[in-house]
Structures are given as C-alpha cells and as structure tokens.
C-alpha positions as CSV (number, residue, x, y, z in Angstrom):
1,X,-102.2,56.5,75.3
2,X,-105.5,56.9,72.7
3,X,-104.8,56.7,69.0
4,X,-105.7,59.6,67.1
5,X,-107.3,59.0,63.2
6,X,-105.0,61.2,60.6
7,X,-102.5,63.0,61.7
8,X,-99.8,63.7,59.4
9,X,-96.6,65.2,60.6
10,X,-93.4,66.2,59.0
11,X,-90.3,65.6,61.8
12,X,-87.0,68.1,60.4
13,X,-84.1,66.6,61.4
14,X,-80.5,66.2,60.0
15,X,-79.9,62.9,62.5
16,X,-81.3,60.1,60.8
17,X,-81.2,57.9,63.8
18,X,-82.8,60.4,65.8
19,X,-85.1,60.9,62.8
20,X,-86.1,57.4,62.7
21,X,-86.8,57.2,66.7
22,X,-89.0,60.0,66.5
23,X,-90.7,58.8,63.4
24,X,-91.5,55.2,65.4
25,X,-92.4,56.6,68.4
26,X,-95.4,58.5,66.7
27,X,-96.5,56.1,63.6
28,X,-96.7,53.7,67.0
29,X,-99.5,55.5,68.4
30,X,-101.3,56.1,64.6
31,X,-99.8,59.1,63.3
32,X,-98.2,59.3,59.6
33,X,-94.6,60.8,59.6
34,X,-92.6,62.4,56.7
35,X,-89.1,63.5,57.2
36,X,-86.7,66.0,55.8
37,X,-83.4,66.6,56.7
38,X,-82.8,70.3,56.5
39,X,-84.7,73.6,56.6
40,X,-85.2,74.2,53.0
41,X,-86.0,70.8,52.5
42,X,-88.8,71.2,55.1
43,X,-90.3,74.5,53.4
44,X,-90.1,72.7,50.1
45,X,-92.4,69.7,51.6
46,X,-94.6,72.2,53.2
47,X,-95.2,73.7,49.9
48,X,-96.7,70.5,48.6
49,X,-98.7,69.0,51.7
50,X,-100.3,70.4,54.2
51,X,-99.4,68.8,57.7
52,X,-100.9,68.9,61.2
53,X,-97.6,69.7,63.3
54,X,-93.8,70.1,62.1
55,X,-91.4,68.8,64.5
56,X,-88.4,71.0,64.0
57,X,-85.0,70.6,65.4
58,X,-83.2,74.0,66.1
59,X,-79.6,73.1,64.4
60,X,-80.1,72.0,61.0
61,X,-78.0,72.6,57.5
62,X,-78.8,74.8,55.1
63,X,-81.5,77.6,57.0
64,X,-82.2,77.1,60.7
65,X,-84.9,75.8,62.6
66,X,-85.6,79.8,64.0
67,X,-85.9,80.6,60.3
68,X,-87.9,77.9,59.2
69,X,-90.4,78.4,62.2
70,X,-90.5,82.2,61.3
71,X,-91.3,81.0,58.0
72,X,-94.0,78.6,58.9
73,X,-95.7,81.7,60.7
74,X,-95.6,84.1,58.3
75,X,-97.0,81.6,55.8
76,X,-101.0,81.8,54.4
77,X,-103.5,79.5,55.0
78,X,-103.7,77.1,57.7
79,X,-100.6,76.8,59.7
80,X,-99.7,73.1,61.2
81,X,-98.4,73.5,64.8
82,X,-94.6,73.6,65.3
83,X,-92.9,71.7,68.0
84,X,-89.4,72.8,68.5
85,X,-87.2,69.3,69.5
86,X,-83.8,70.0,70.3
87,X,-80.7,69.7,72.4
88,X,-80.3,73.5,72.9
89,X,-81.8,74.2,76.4
90,X,-81.4,77.3,77.6
91,X,-84.1,79.5,78.4
92,X,-83.2,82.4,75.9
93,X,-83.4,79.6,73.2
94,X,-86.5,78.6,74.2
95,X,-87.6,82.0,74.3
96,X,-86.5,82.8,70.7
97,X,-88.3,79.7,69.7
98,X,-91.3,80.5,70.9
99,X,-91.4,84.3,69.7
100,X,-90.2,82.7,66.5
101,X,-93.7,81.3,66.3
102,X,-93.2,77.4,68.1
103,X,-96.4,76.2,69.7
104,X,-94.3,73.9,72.5
105,X,-90.2,73.0,72.9
106,X,-88.9,69.8,74.2
107,X,-85.2,69.2,74.7
108,X,-83.3,66.5,74.0
109,X,-82.8,63.9,75.1
110,X,-86.7,63.4,75.4
111,X,-88.5,60.4,76.8
112,X,-91.1,59.0,74.0
113,X,-93.7,59.0,76.2
114,X,-93.6,62.7,76.7
115,X,-93.4,63.4,73.1
116,X,-96.5,61.1,72.3
117,X,-98.6,63.2,74.9
118,X,-97.0,66.6,73.8
119,X,-97.2,65.7,69.9
120,X,-101.2,64.2,71.0
121,X,-101.8,67.5,72.5
122,X,-101.2,69.7,69.7
123,X,-102.8,67.9,67.2
124,X,-106.1,67.5,68.7
125,X,-105.8,71.3,69.3
126,X,-104.8,72.1,65.6
127,X,-107.2,69.5,64.7
128,X,-110.3,71.4,66.9
129,X,-109.1,74.5,65.6
130,X,-109.3,73.6,62.0
131,X,-112.7,71.9,62.4
132,X,-113.9,75.7,64.1
133,X,-112.6,77.5,60.9
134,X,-114.6,74.9,58.4
135,X,-117.6,75.6,60.6
136,X,-117.1,79.7,60.2
137,X,-116.7,79.2,56.6
138,X,-119.4,77.2,56.1
139,X,-121.7,79.3,58.2
140,X,-120.6,82.1,56.3
141,X,-121.3,80.3,52.8
142,X,-125.0,79.0,54.0
143,X,-125.9,83.3,55.0
144,X,-124.4,84.1,51.4
145,X,-126.6,81.5,49.8
146,X,-129.6,82.5,52.0
147,X,-132.3,84.4,50.1
148,X,-131.1,87.9,49.9
149,X,-127.2,86.7,49.6
150,X,-126.8,87.6,53.2
151,X,-126.9,91.3,52.1
152,X,-128.3,93.5,55.2
153,X,-129.7,97.0,54.7
154,X,-130.7,99.1,57.1
155,X,-134.0,101.8,57.1
C-alpha cells in the first residue's frame, strides 16, 4: 500500500484500546493521528486544526457521532472527510450516518487493511478536492489582478 505524505486524521473514539489500534494502523502507512474521546472534544479540536479526515464512532459520550457529523457538514470552509467507524451495522444506521454527512461507513470489528484502504481513498479524494479549490481561487485572483481587474463590460 502506498504511503501518503501528510494527511492529518482525527480519531474520535471513547475506547482507548480501539483508538490506539486505529492510530497505530494509520501511522504505519504515514498518517499523523490525533485523538478525541467524546463528541464535544472532537468539535473543539476541529475548531483548532484543519483535519483531512475524521474517523468517528457513532456512540460517544457528551455528543453522539451523528450529531458531530451533522455539525461538521454544516461547518464553514473546507470540511474534512468523515468515516464512521462503529459497531452499529444495521442498514438504517448506515443510511442515517450518510444522510448526516458521512463520506463512508465501516463496521467494527474491521480488518486493518480495509481501514487503511478506505482512509487512503478518502484522503486522496479530499486532497484532490482541496487542490482543485486552491487552483480556482488562484485563477480568480489572477483574473482580478489582470489589467481591467477582471471586470467585464458589454457594448
């Protein structure tokens, strides 16, 4: 599996052993991983740093994963991708998470190779999206800086 450069991931998991397993699995392939143990702590971290991906348990203390996911989706600016990683395996649980804004859904127990593959795909897509947005902003700035300031007139 290819190792990506960069890639900052927030793991939101209230069971320390599971959080540690996820972190080790992702650090092994080159990601930087930070942790939050409940929903409110996750939102605080998201205000402090820009993450490429949030791995989010559904059942969390203080604020559940679905509500955290909704708040991420409603946020401003570039939003991180969200992977729900949870023991809830019913199709209705998956649908509600996707409707709340999750980009992917993986159930526990999980194979480390599957987690790595899903995370890599989500990070690559989010980095491609961020690069495209940066190019659009740069093109607009160049158009505004051009003679005439990018203003269009009609005769």
